[in-house]
All heavy atoms as a GROMACS GRO file, in nm:
protein
  417
    1MET      N    1   1.259   5.343  -0.610
    1MET     CA    2   1.249   5.468  -0.683
    1MET      C    3   1.154   5.456  -0.802
    1MET      O    4   1.079   5.546  -0.830
    1MET     CB    5   1.389   5.510  -0.728
    1MET     CG    6   1.392   5.634  -0.813
    1MET     SD    7   1.334   5.776  -0.720
    1MET     CE    8   1.338   5.899  -0.843
    2ILE      N    9   1.158   5.344  -0.872
    2ILE     CA   10   1.076   5.328  -0.992
    2ILE      C   11   0.927   5.331  -0.956
    2ILE      O   12   0.849   5.393  -1.026
    2ILE     CB   13   1.110   5.196  -1.063
    2ILE    CG1   14   1.256   5.194  -1.101
    2ILE    CG2   15   1.023   5.174  -1.182
    2ILE    CD1   16   1.293   5.250  -1.232
    3MET      N   17   0.888   5.265  -0.849
    3MET     CA   18   0.746   5.263  -0.812
    3MET      C   19   0.701   5.400  -0.760
    3MET      O   20   0.582   5.429  -0.756
    3MET     CB   21   0.719   5.156  -0.705
    3MET     CG   22   0.729   5.016  -0.758
    3MET     SD   23   0.618   4.985  -0.897
    3MET     CE   24   0.461   4.996  -0.820
    4MET      N   25   0.794   5.483  -0.722
    4MET     CA   26   0.761   5.616  -0.674
    4MET      C   27   0.743   5.715  -0.789
    4MET      O   28   0.683   5.822  -0.771
    4MET     CB   29   0.873   5.665  -0.582
    4MET     CG   30   0.836   5.781  -0.496
    4MET     SD   31   0.965   5.817  -0.378
    4MET     CE   32   1.063   5.932  -0.471
    5LEU      N   33   0.792   5.681  -0.908
    5LEU     CA   34   0.791   5.772  -1.022
    5LEU      C   35   0.653   5.824  -1.060
    5LEU      O   36   0.637   5.946  -1.076
    5LEU     CB   37   0.859   5.706  -1.142
    5LEU     CG   38   0.876   5.792  -1.266
    5LEU    CD1   39   0.963   5.912  -1.235
    5LEU    CD2   40   0.936   5.710  -1.377
    6PRO      N   41   0.549   5.740  -1.073
    6PRO     CA   42   0.419   5.796  -1.110
    6PRO      C   43   0.362   5.889  -1.003
    6PRO      O   44   0.296   5.988  -1.036
    6PRO     CB   45   0.330   5.674  -1.130
    6PRO     CG   46   0.402   5.559  -1.076
    6PRO     CD   47   0.546   5.594  -1.067
    7PHE      N   48   0.389   5.861  -0.878
    7PHE     CA   49   0.339   5.948  -0.771
    7PHE      C   50   0.416   6.080  -0.768
    7PHE      O   51   0.360   6.185  -0.740
    7PHE     CB   52   0.347   5.877  -0.637
    7PHE     CG   53   0.265   5.752  -0.634
    7PHE    CD1   54   0.326   5.627  -0.643
    7PHE    CD2   55   0.127   5.758  -0.627
    7PHE    CE1   56   0.249   5.512  -0.643
    7PHE    CE2   57   0.050   5.644  -0.626
    7PHE     CZ   58   0.111   5.520  -0.634
    8LEU      N   59   0.544   6.075  -0.799
    8LEU     CA   60   0.624   6.196  -0.807
    8LEU      C   61   0.579   6.283  -0.924
    8LEU      O   62   0.565   6.405  -0.908
    8LEU     CB   63   0.772   6.160  -0.820
    8LEU     CG   64   0.870   6.276  -0.823
    8LEU    CD1   65   0.865   6.352  -0.690
    8LEU    CD2   66   1.010   6.225  -0.849
    9THR      N   67   0.554   6.223  -1.039
    9THR     CA   68   0.507   6.302  -1.153
    9THR      C   69   0.367   6.358  -1.125
    9THR      O   70   0.337   6.470  -1.167
    9THR     CB   71   0.506   6.220  -1.282
    9THR    OG1   72   0.424   6.104  -1.266
    9THR    CG2   73   0.645   6.180  -1.324
   10ALA      N   74   0.284   6.283  -1.056
   10ALA     CA   75   0.151   6.335  -1.020
   10ALA      C   76   0.163   6.454  -0.924
   10ALA      O   77   0.090   6.552  -0.937
   10ALA     CB   78   0.066   6.224  -0.958
   11LEU      N   79   0.255   6.446  -0.829
   11LEU     CA   80   0.276   6.556  -0.736
   11LEU      C   81   0.322   6.682  -0.809
   11LEU      O   82   0.271   6.791  -0.786
   11LEU     CB   83   0.378   6.517  -0.629
   11LEU     CG   84   0.418   6.627  -0.532
   11LEU    CD1   85   0.300   6.666  -0.444
   11LEU    CD2   86   0.536   6.583  -0.447
   12VAL      N   87   0.419   6.666  -0.898
   12VAL     CA   88   0.468   6.781  -0.976
   12VAL      C   89   0.356   6.838  -1.061
   12VAL      O   90   0.340   6.961  -1.073
   12VAL     CB   91   0.589   6.739  -1.062
   12VAL    CG1   92   0.626   6.847  -1.162
   12VAL    CG2   93   0.707   6.704  -0.975
   13THR      N   94   0.273   6.752  -1.119
   13THR     CA   95   0.162   6.797  -1.202
   13THR      C   96   0.059   6.873  -1.119
   13THR      O   97   0.006   6.975  -1.164
   13THR     CB   98   0.097   6.676  -1.271
   13THR    OG1   99   0.196   6.610  -1.349
   13THR    CG2  100  -0.017   6.717  -1.359
   14ILE      N  101   0.030   6.826  -1.000
   14ILE     CA  102  -0.064   6.896  -0.912
   14ILE      C  103  -0.011   7.034  -0.876
   14ILE      O  104  -0.086   7.133  -0.877
   14ILE     CB  105  -0.094   6.812  -0.786
   14ILE    CG1  106  -0.176   6.690  -0.825
   14ILE    CG2  107  -0.165   6.894  -0.681
   14ILE    CD1  108  -0.188   6.587  -0.715
   15VAL      N  109   0.117   7.043  -0.846
   15VAL     CA  110   0.177   7.173  -0.815
   15VAL      C  111   0.167   7.266  -0.935
   15VAL      O  112   0.134   7.384  -0.921
   15VAL     CB  113   0.323   7.155  -0.769
   15VAL    CG1  114   0.394   7.290  -0.760
   15VAL    CG2  115   0.330   7.083  -0.636
   16LEU      N  116   0.194   7.214  -1.055
   16LEU     CA  117   0.182   7.296  -1.176
   16LEU      C  118   0.038   7.343  -1.196
   16LEU      O  119   0.015   7.459  -1.233
   16LEU     CB  120   0.227   7.216  -1.298
   16LEU     CG  121   0.377   7.194  -1.313
   16LEU    CD1  122   0.405   7.095  -1.426
   16LEU    CD2  123   0.448   7.325  -1.337
   17ALA      N  124  -0.057   7.254  -1.172
   17ALA     CA  125  -0.198   7.292  -1.189
   17ALA      C  126  -0.240   7.398  -1.088
   17ALA      O  127  -0.314   7.492  -1.122
   17ALA     CB  128  -0.286   7.168  -1.176
   18ILE      N  129  -0.194   7.387  -0.966
   18ILE     CA  130  -0.229   7.485  -0.863
   18ILE      C  131  -0.170   7.622  -0.897
   18ILE      O  132  -0.232   7.725  -0.875
   18ILE     CB  133  -0.182   7.437  -0.724
   18ILE    CG1  134  -0.269   7.320  -0.679
   18ILE    CG2  135  -0.184   7.549  -0.622
   18ILE    CD1  136  -0.222   7.253  -0.551
   19ARG      N  137  -0.049   7.620  -0.955
   19ARG     CA  138   0.017   7.747  -0.990
   19ARG      C  139  -0.039   7.808  -1.118
   19ARG      O  140  -0.003   7.919  -1.153
   19ARG     CB  141   0.167   7.725  -1.004
   19ARG     CG  142   0.227   7.678  -0.871
   19ARG     CD  143   0.373   7.672  -0.879
   19ARG     NE  144   0.423   7.804  -0.837
   19ARG     CZ  145   0.546   7.844  -0.853
   19ARG    NH1  146   0.632   7.766  -0.913
   19ARG    NH2  147   0.583   7.963  -0.811
   20GLY      N  148  -0.126   7.737  -1.188
   20GLY     CA  149  -0.192   7.794  -1.305
   20GLY      C  150  -0.126   7.764  -1.438
   20GLY      O  151  -0.165   7.821  -1.539
   21ALA      N  152  -0.027   7.675  -1.439
   21ALA     CA  153   0.040   7.637  -1.564
   21ALA      C  154  -0.043   7.527  -1.631
   21ALA      O  155  -0.022   7.408  -1.608
   21ALA     CB  156   0.182   7.590  -1.537
   22ARG      N  157  -0.139   7.568  -1.712
   22ARG     CA  158  -0.237   7.474  -1.767
   22ARG      C  159  -0.175   7.370  -1.861
   22ARG      O  160  -0.196   7.250  -1.844
   22ARG     CB  161  -0.346   7.553  -1.839
   22ARG     CG  162  -0.453   7.466  -1.897
   22ARG     CD  163  -0.559   7.549  -1.968
   22ARG     NE  164  -0.650   7.467  -2.042
   22ARG     CZ  165  -0.761   7.416  -1.994
   22ARG    NH1  166  -0.792   7.438  -1.869
   22ARG    NH2  167  -0.838   7.343  -2.070
   23MET      N  168  -0.103   7.413  -1.962
   23MET     CA  169  -0.050   7.319  -2.060
   23MET      C  170   0.055   7.224  -2.001
   23MET      O  171   0.049   7.103  -2.026
   23MET     CB  172   0.007   7.394  -2.181
   23MET     CG  173   0.028   7.304  -2.298
   23MET     SD  174  -0.121   7.204  -2.326
   23MET     CE  175  -0.140   7.222  -2.496
   24PRO      N  176   0.151   7.272  -1.921
   24PRO     CA  177   0.243   7.176  -1.857
   24PRO      C  178   0.171   7.077  -1.765
   24PRO      O  179   0.212   6.961  -1.754
   24PRO     CB  180   0.338   7.265  -1.778
   24PRO     CG  181   0.336   7.395  -1.850
   24PRO     CD  182   0.195   7.409  -1.899
   25ALA      N  183   0.062   7.121  -1.701
   25ALA     CA  184  -0.013   7.030  -1.614
   25ALA      C  185  -0.082   6.922  -1.695
   25ALA      O  186  -0.084   6.805  -1.656
   25ALA     CB  187  -0.115   7.108  -1.532
   26ILE      N  188  -0.137   6.959  -1.810
   26ILE     CA  189  -0.202   6.860  -1.896
   26ILE      C  190  -0.100   6.760  -1.948
   26ILE      O  191  -0.124   6.638  -1.949
   26ILE     CB  192  -0.276   6.930  -2.012
   26ILE    CG1  193  -0.395   7.008  -1.958
   26ILE    CG2  194  -0.321   6.829  -2.117
   26ILE    CD1  195  -0.462   7.098  -2.060
   27ILE      N  196   0.016   6.809  -1.988
   27ILE     CA  197   0.124   6.719  -2.034
   27ILE      C  198   0.170   6.629  -1.920
   27ILE      O  199   0.195   6.510  -1.938
   27ILE     CB  200   0.240   6.802  -2.091
   27ILE    CG1  201   0.196   6.870  -2.220
   27ILE    CG2  202   0.363   6.715  -2.114
   27ILE    CD1  203   0.294   6.972  -2.273
   28GLY      N  204   0.179   6.685  -1.800
   28GLY     CA  205   0.219   6.605  -1.683
   28GLY      C  206   0.120   6.494  -1.654
   28GLY      O  207   0.159   6.382  -1.620
   29TRP      N  208  -0.011   6.522  -1.667
   29TRP     CA  209  -0.111   6.416  -1.645
   29TRP      C  210  -0.098   6.308  -1.751
   29TRP      O  211  -0.112   6.189  -1.722
   29TRP     CB  212  -0.252   6.472  -1.644
   29TRP     CG  213  -0.287   6.542  -1.517
   29TRP    CD1  214  -0.327   6.671  -1.506
   29TRP    CD2  215  -0.281   6.490  -1.384
   29TRP    NE1  216  -0.346   6.702  -1.373
   29TRP    CE2  217  -0.320   6.593  -1.296
   29TRP    CE3  218  -0.246   6.367  -1.330
   29TRP    CZ2  219  -0.325   6.576  -1.158
   29TRP    CZ3  220  -0.252   6.350  -1.192
   29TRP    CH2  221  -0.291   6.452  -1.109
   30GLY      N  222  -0.067   6.349  -1.874
   30GLY     CA  223  -0.047   6.250  -1.981
   30GLY      C  224   0.073   6.161  -1.953
   30GLY      O  225   0.067   6.039  -1.970
   31VAL      N  226   0.183   6.221  -1.908
   31VAL     CA  227   0.303   6.145  -1.875
   31VAL      C  228   0.275   6.050  -1.759
   31VAL      O  229   0.314   5.932  -1.761
   31VAL     CB  230   0.420   6.240  -1.841
   31VAL    CG1  231   0.537   6.165  -1.781
   31VAL    CG2  232   0.463   6.316  -1.966
   32THR      N  233   0.204   6.097  -1.657
   32THR     CA  234   0.171   6.012  -1.543
   32THR      C  235   0.082   5.895  -1.586
   32THR      O  236   0.104   5.781  -1.544
   32THR     CB  237   0.098   6.095  -1.435
   32THR    OG1  238   0.183   6.204  -1.396
   32THR    CG2  239   0.066   6.012  -1.314
   33PHE      N  240  -0.014   5.922  -1.673
   33PHE     CA  241  -0.102   5.816  -1.723
   33PHE      C  242  -0.022   5.712  -1.801
   33PHE      O  243  -0.043   5.591  -1.784
   33PHE     CB  244  -0.212   5.876  -1.810
   33PHE     CG  245  -0.306   5.774  -1.866
   33PHE    CD1  246  -0.399   5.712  -1.784
   33PHE    CD2  247  -0.300   5.738  -1.999
   33PHE    CE1  248  -0.486   5.617  -1.835
   33PHE    CE2  249  -0.386   5.644  -2.051
   33PHE     CZ  250  -0.479   5.583  -1.969
   34ILE      N  251   0.069   5.756  -1.884
   34ILE     CA  252   0.152   5.663  -1.962
   34ILE      C  253   0.238   5.577  -1.871
   34ILE      O  254   0.251   5.456  -1.892
   34ILE     CB  255   0.238   5.740  -2.064
   34ILE    CG1  256   0.149   5.797  -2.175
   34ILE    CG2  257   0.347   5.652  -2.124
   34ILE    CD1  258   0.218   5.894  -2.266
   35ILE      N  259   0.294   5.638  -1.767
   35ILE     CA  260   0.375   5.560  -1.671
   35ILE      C  261   0.289   5.454  -1.602
   35ILE      O  262   0.331   5.338  -1.589
   35ILE     CB  263   0.440   5.654  -1.567
   35ILE    CG1  264   0.546   5.740  -1.634
   35ILE    CG2  265   0.501   5.573  -1.452
   35ILE    CD1  266   0.598   5.851  -1.545
   36PHE      N  267   0.166   5.491  -1.561
   36PHE     CA  268   0.078   5.393  -1.497
   36PHE      C  269   0.042   5.280  -1.593
   36PHE      O  270   0.039   5.163  -1.554
   36PHE     CB  271  -0.050   5.460  -1.446
   36PHE     CG  272  -0.037   5.516  -1.307
   36PHE    CD1  273  -0.065   5.649  -1.284
   36PHE    CD2  274   0.001   5.437  -1.201
   36PHE    CE1  275  -0.054   5.702  -1.157
   36PHE    CE2  276   0.012   5.489  -1.073
   36PHE     CZ  277  -0.015   5.623  -1.051
   37VAL      N  278   0.016   5.311  -1.719
   37VAL     CA  279  -0.020   5.208  -1.817
   37VAL      C  280   0.098   5.115  -1.842
   37VAL      O  281   0.081   4.993  -1.850
   37VAL     CB  282  -0.070   5.273  -1.948
   37VAL    CG1  283  -0.080   5.170  -2.060
   37VAL    CG2  284  -0.203   5.341  -1.926
   38VAL      N  285   0.218   5.170  -1.852
   38VAL     CA  286   0.337   5.086  -1.874
   38VAL      C  287   0.358   4.993  -1.756
   38VAL      O  288   0.385   4.874  -1.773
   38VAL     CB  289   0.462   5.174  -1.898
   38VAL    CG1  290   0.589   5.092  -1.892
   38VAL    CG2  291   0.451   5.244  -2.032
   39TRP      N  292   0.345   5.044  -1.633
   39TRP     CA  293   0.362   4.959  -1.515
   39TRP      C  294   0.250   4.855  -1.506
   39TRP      O  295   0.274   4.741  -1.464
   39TRP     CB  296   0.367   5.042  -1.387
   39TRP     CG  297   0.505   5.093  -1.363
   39TRP    CD1  298   0.544   5.222  -1.363
   39TRP    CD2  299   0.624   5.016  -1.340
   39TRP    NE1  300   0.678   5.230  -1.340
   39TRP    CE2  301   0.729   5.106  -1.326
   39TRP    CE3  302   0.650   4.880  -1.329
   39TRP    CZ2  303   0.860   5.064  -1.303
   39TRP    CZ3  304   0.779   4.839  -1.306
   39TRP    CH2  305   0.882   4.930  -1.293
   40LEU      N  306   0.129   4.892  -1.543
   40LEU     CA  307   0.019   4.797  -1.543
   40LEU      C  308   0.048   4.683  -1.640
   40LEU      O  309   0.031   4.566  -1.607
   40LEU     CB  310  -0.111   4.868  -1.580
   40LEU     CG  311  -0.234   4.778  -1.592
   40LEU    CD1  312  -0.275   4.727  -1.455
   40LEU    CD2  313  -0.347   4.854  -1.658
   41GLN      N  314   0.091   4.718  -1.761
   41GLN     CA  315   0.123   4.616  -1.861
   41GLN      C  316   0.236   4.526  -1.811
   41GLN      O  317   0.232   4.405  -1.829
   41GLN     CB  318   0.163   4.684  -1.993
   41GLN     CG  319   0.200   4.589  -2.103
   41GLN     CD  320   0.082   4.509  -2.154
   41GLN    OE1  321  -0.033   4.549  -2.138
   41GLN    NE2  322   0.110   4.397  -2.213
   42TYR      N  323   0.336   4.583  -1.750
   42TYR     CA  324   0.448   4.505  -1.699
   42TYR      C  325   0.403   4.407  -1.591
   42TYR      O  326   0.440   4.290  -1.593
   42TYR     CB  327   0.556   4.598  -1.642
   42TYR     CG  328   0.667   4.525  -1.572
   42TYR    CD1  329   0.763   4.455  -1.643
   42TYR    CD2  330   0.676   4.525  -1.434
   42TYR    CE1  331   0.865   4.387  -1.579
   42TYR    CE2  332   0.777   4.459  -1.368
   42TYR     CZ  333   0.871   4.390  -1.442
   42TYR     OH  334   0.972   4.322  -1.377
   43HIS      N  335   0.323   4.453  -1.498
   43HIS     CA  336   0.281   4.367  -1.388
   43HIS      C  337   0.174   4.266  -1.429
   43HIS      O  338   0.164   4.158  -1.369
   43HIS     CB  339   0.232   4.450  -1.270
   43HIS     CG  340   0.343   4.517  -1.196
   43HIS    ND1  341   0.438   4.447  -1.126
   43HIS    CD2  342   0.376   4.648  -1.184
   43HIS    CE1  343   0.525   4.531  -1.073
   43HIS    NE2  344   0.489   4.654  -1.107
   44MET      N  345   0.092   4.298  -1.527
   44MET     CA  346  -0.012   4.204  -1.570
   44MET      C  347   0.046   4.090  -1.654
   44MET      O  348  -0.012   3.982  -1.658
   44MET     CB  349  -0.120   4.277  -1.649
   44MET     CG  350  -0.211   4.360  -1.562
   44MET     SD  351  -0.338   4.442  -1.655
   44MET     CE  352  -0.438   4.305  -1.709
   45THR      N  353   0.156   4.112  -1.721
   45THR     CA  354   0.214   4.010  -1.807
   45THR      C  355   0.331   3.937  -1.743
   45THR      O  356   0.386   3.844  -1.801
   45THR     CB  357   0.260   4.072  -1.940
   45THR    OG1  358   0.357   4.173  -1.914
   45THR    CG2  359   0.145   4.130  -2.016
   46ASP      N  360   0.371   3.977  -1.623
   46ASP     CA  361   0.480   3.913  -1.552
   46ASP      C  362   0.434   3.778  -1.496
   46ASP      O  363   0.324   3.765  -1.444
   46ASP     CB  364   0.527   4.004  -1.437
   46ASP     CG  365   0.660   3.964  -1.381
   46ASP    OD1  366   0.738   3.900  -1.454
   46ASP    OD2  367   0.688   4.000  -1.265
   47LYS      N  368   0.520   3.679  -1.511
   47LYS     CA  369   0.485   3.545  -1.458
   47LYS      C  370   0.499   3.544  -1.307
   47LYS      O  371   0.591   3.601  -1.250
   47LYS     CB  372   0.577   3.440  -1.518
   47LYS     CG  373   0.550   3.410  -1.661
   47LYS     CD  374   0.631   3.292  -1.707
   47LYS     CE  375   0.595   3.257  -1.849
   47LYS     NZ  376   0.664   3.137  -1.895
   48LEU      N  377   0.406   3.474  -1.244
   48LEU     CA  378   0.413   3.457  -1.099
   48LEU      C  379   0.491   3.330  -1.068
   48LEU      O  380   0.463   3.223  -1.123
   48LEU     CB  381   0.272   3.446  -1.041
   48LEU     CG  382   0.187   3.570  -1.043
   48LEU    CD1  383   0.049   3.540  -0.989
   48LEU    CD2  384   0.252   3.681  -0.963
   49ASN      N  385   0.587   3.342  -0.980
   49ASN     CA  386   0.665   3.226  -0.939
   49ASN      C  387   0.608   3.171  -0.810
   49ASN      O  388   0.654   3.202  -0.701
   49ASN     CB  389   0.812   3.264  -0.920
   49ASN     CG  390   0.877   3.303  -1.050
   49ASN    OD1  391   0.844   3.246  -1.154
   49ASN    ND2  392   0.968   3.399  -1.047
   50LEU      N  393   0.504   3.092  -0.824
   50LEU     CA  394   0.439   3.034  -0.707
   50LEU      C  395   0.482   2.889  -0.693
   50LEU      O  396   0.487   2.813  -0.790
   50LEU     CB  397   0.287   3.040  -0.722
   50LEU     CG  398   0.226   3.179  -0.737
   50LEU    CD1  399   0.078   3.168  -0.761
   50LEU    CD2  400   0.254   3.263  -0.614
   51SER      N  401   0.512   2.850  -0.572
   51SER     CA  402   0.544   2.710  -0.546
   51SER      C  403   0.467   2.666  -0.422
   51SER      O  404   0.476   2.728  -0.316
   51SER     CB  405   0.694   2.692  -0.526
   51SER     OG  406   0.738   2.767  -0.416
   52PHE      N  407   0.391   2.562  -0.439
   52PHE     CA  408   0.310   2.512  -0.329
   52PHE      C  409   0.362   2.380  -0.280
   52PHE      O  410   0.409   2.298  -0.347
   52PHE     CB  411   0.163   2.495  -0.371
   52PHE     CG  412   0.099   2.626  -0.407
   52PHE    CD1  413   0.082   2.665  -0.539
   52PHE    CD2  414   0.058   2.712  -0.308
   52PHE    CE1  415   0.022   2.784  -0.571
   52PHE    CE2  416  -0.002   2.832  -0.338
   52PHE     CZ  417  -0.020   2.868  -0.470
   0.00000   0.00000   0.00000
């Protein structure tokens, strides 16, 4: 569910943009961008448990 969250917010934002709700769509894109940045930071700083 967590990895689906940015795609779900993007879908809702696209629907808002198509329906003409300009300000909620802009806010939705901002929220989606913040979610992507948070996940990027989490995955870039996570240690890899590799064993060879």
